[in-house]
C-alpha positions as CSV (number, residue, x, y, z in Angstrom):
1,X,103.9,148.2,94.9
2,X,106.8,147.3,97.2
3,X,110.5,148.3,96.7
4,X,112.9,146.0,98.4
5,X,116.4,144.6,98.1
6,X,116.7,142.1,95.3
7,X,117.6,138.4,95.9
8,X,119.0,135.8,93.5
9,X,115.5,134.6,93.2
10,X,114.6,137.9,91.4
11,X,117.2,137.3,88.6
12,X,114.6,136.0,86.1
13,X,112.3,139.0,86.7
14,X,115.2,141.5,86.5
15,X,116.4,139.9,83.2
16,X,112.9,140.1,81.8
17,X,112.4,143.7,82.8
18,X,115.8,144.7,81.4
19,X,115.3,142.9,78.1
20,X,111.8,144.4,77.7
21,X,113.2,147.8,78.5
22,X,115.9,147.5,75.8
23,X,113.3,146.3,73.3
24,X,111.1,149.3,74.0
25,X,113.5,152.1,74.4
26,X,116.4,151.3,72.0
27,X,114.6,150.3,68.8
28,X,115.8,153.5,67.1
29,X,119.4,152.9,68.2
30,X,120.2,149.1,67.9
31,X,119.2,146.6,65.2
32,X,115.6,145.7,65.7
33,X,116.2,142.0,64.6
34,X,118.7,141.7,67.5
35,X,116.3,143.3,70.0
36,X,113.4,141.1,68.8
37,X,115.5,137.9,69.0
38,X,115.8,138.4,72.7
39,X,118.0,136.4,75.0
40,X,120.7,139.1,75.2
41,X,120.4,139.7,78.9
42,X,122.4,137.1,80.9
43,X,120.1,136.0,83.7
44,X,122.8,133.7,85.1
45,X,125.1,136.7,85.5
46,X,122.3,138.5,87.4
47,X,121.7,135.5,89.6
48,X,125.4,135.3,90.5
49,X,125.7,139.1,91.1
50,X,122.7,139.1,93.4
51,X,123.9,136.0,95.3
52,X,127.5,137.5,95.6
53,X,127.3,141.2,95.0
54,X,130.5,143.1,94.3
55,X,131.6,145.2,97.2
56,X,129.3,148.2,97.7
57,X,126.7,147.1,95.2
58,X,123.0,147.1,96.0
59,X,120.1,146.1,93.7
60,X,116.5,146.9,94.4
61,X,113.3,145.6,92.8
62,X,109.9,147.0,92.5
63,X,107.3,144.3,93.0
64,X,103.6,144.4,92.2
65,X,101.4,141.3,92.7
66,X,104.6,139.2,93.4
67,X,106.0,140.2,90.0
68,X,109.1,142.2,89.4
69,X,108.1,145.3,87.4
70,X,111.3,147.3,87.8
71,X,114.8,147.3,89.3
72,X,117.7,149.6,90.1
73,X,121.4,148.8,90.8
74,X,123.9,151.1,92.5
75,X,127.4,151.1,93.9
76,X,130.8,152.8,93.7
77,X,131.6,154.7,90.5
78,X,133.4,152.8,87.8
79,X,134.9,156.2,86.6
80,X,135.9,158.2,89.6
81,X,136.8,157.4,93.2
82,X,134.6,159.0,96.0
83,X,131.5,158.9,93.8
84,X,128.6,156.6,93.7
85,X,126.9,155.4,90.5
86,X,123.5,154.4,89.4
87,X,124.4,151.5,87.2
88,X,121.0,150.6,85.9
89,X,117.3,151.4,86.3
90,X,114.6,149.7,84.2
91,X,110.8,149.5,84.4
92,X,108.5,147.2,82.5
93,X,107.2,149.3,79.6
94,X,103.6,148.8,80.6
95,X,104.4,150.1,84.1
96,X,106.1,153.3,82.9
97,X,104.6,156.5,84.1
98,X,103.0,154.8,87.1
99,X,105.5,155.9,89.7
100,X,107.7,152.7,89.6
101,X,110.7,154.5,88.2
102,X,110.4,157.4,90.7
103,X,110.2,155.0,93.6
104,X,113.2,153.0,92.4
105,X,115.2,156.2,91.8
106,X,114.4,157.5,95.3
107,X,115.5,154.3,96.9
108,X,118.7,154.2,94.8
109,X,119.5,157.8,95.7
110,X,118.9,157.0,99.4
111,X,121.3,154.1,99.3
112,X,123.9,156.1,97.4
113,X,123.5,159.0,99.8
114,X,124.5,156.8,102.8
115,X,128.0,156.6,101.4
116,X,128.6,159.3,98.8
117,X,128.1,163.0,98.5
118,X,127.7,162.8,94.7
119,X,126.7,160.1,92.2
120,X,126.8,159.7,88.4
121,X,124.9,157.7,85.8
122,X,125.4,157.0,82.1
123,X,122.5,157.2,79.7
124,X,122.2,156.8,75.9
125,X,122.3,160.2,74.3
126,X,119.5,159.1,72.1
127,X,117.2,158.3,75.0
128,X,115.2,161.5,75.5
129,X,112.6,159.9,77.8
130,X,115.2,158.6,80.2
131,X,117.1,161.9,80.1
132,X,114.0,163.9,80.9
133,X,113.2,161.5,83.8
134,X,116.7,162.1,85.3
135,X,116.7,165.8,84.7
136,X,113.2,166.1,86.4
137,X,114.8,164.3,89.4
138,X,117.7,166.8,89.6
139,X,120.4,165.0,87.7
140,X,122.4,167.2,85.3
141,X,124.8,166.4,82.4
142,X,128.4,166.9,83.5
143,X,130.0,167.0,80.1
144,X,131.5,163.5,80.0
145,X,130.8,161.2,77.1
146,X,131.6,157.7,75.9
147,X,130.5,155.3,73.2
148,X,130.5,151.6,73.6
149,X,129.8,149.2,70.7
150,X,127.0,146.6,70.6
151,X,125.8,144.8,67.6
152,X,128.0,146.9,65.4
153,X,126.6,150.2,66.7
154,X,128.6,152.7,68.6
155,X,125.9,154.4,70.7
156,X,127.0,157.6,72.4
157,X,126.3,158.0,76.1
158,X,126.3,161.1,78.3
159,X,127.1,161.2,82.0
160,X,124.8,162.8,84.5
161,X,125.7,163.8,88.1
162,X,123.7,164.7,91.2
163,X,124.6,166.0,94.6
164,X,123.1,163.7,97.2
165,X,124.0,165.3,100.4
């Protein structure tokens, strides 16, 4: 497995991984018929974001046999100045527990640590597997919460924080 900076050519793979991740991890949160319908990840948006990343953004992909099996995106916090943020990390469900997520998280933390002392991430409160993954890597809940609506469901999220340097 190789972890490298993503290019706009990785957009289809990133979209596939993200959609499969949602379909596997959020069936108990969001309507199954919406998840199963697919097409809810905007690959064109990924392609544009990778070709012209917002200031400070970096996206990494994990590639096995020339196939994207995971990705992570990081950059400046959307909540607080002087903090970095892990925006997203997803791994193909069949590649979970194989070290892909750990490799991506390490690379994301390394990148964030070049610019920030601390970073945050948001995770669905009802995603115990992801929360355990982050906690095992030293991330801790910081008490902040929010709930965005999607498909008529307000899904509570909790914010985690980690000291990087």
